C-alpha positions, 0 to 999 in steps of 0.5 A: 602896465602889465603886472605880472600876474596879469602876465601871468594869467595870460599865459595861463590862458594861452595853454587851455585854449591850446589844449584845449581839444573843446571850449565854451564860453558862458555869460553867467550873470544872474546865477547866486552863489549856490548855484555857481558852485554846483555849476562847477561841482556838476562840470568838473565830475564832466572833467570840465574845467571851468574858469571865470575870466577877465574878457580883456585878458581872455580876448589878448590870449585869445588874439596871441593863439589865433583864435578869434573870441572877441564876438563873444566876450561880451559881459561876465565871462565863465568859459569852459574847457575840456581837454578829451573830448572836443564834444564834451564840453558842449553837451555838458554847458547846454545841459546846464543851460536848461537847468540855469537860465540864466546861464548863456552860451555864447559860443566855443571852439572845435578841435580848431575851429570858432562855431558861433551860438548856433551851431552849438546845439550840434554840437552838444548833440554828439554822440560820446567817441564811444558811441561814434565807435560802437554805431560804425561796429553795426554799421560794418557788422550788418552785411557779414550779418546779412551775409550769413543769414543768407548762405545759412537759409539754404542749409536750413529750408534744408533741415526742415524739408528733411525733418518734414519728410522724417516726420511724414514717415 
């Protein structure tokens, strides 16, 4: 029989699953308590919420939301929730998995799409929103810049010819 505390935990996890733009399901077997504290602190600095969950309760919350996360729930499970930029939890979790060897990434959800462990590296390497906008501005600016250079070419050539003629006289 479910207790009210478990019902509250499932409701909280449901709410987090609905509002998270990205999340990563992780395993942390073998991390010391000090490493876990440092890991949580580093995730918090990047705007990622880390929560250790009971697999049964998280599975129930995921089923209620309609997100099939069963294959990723094996052993002690922690979840990195990102609420703004969906790539941030992937990027942060990947960095920490390199720093803390026992920290493993199982899979995740990127803007409502369930992704396996094979796609985590690709998603972690996505540029930030600002980086993507900078690239877009550069791409949009390139044709205008080339046009300006092309249009300025004849005037520049004329100025060079006139200067050369002036120097010869």
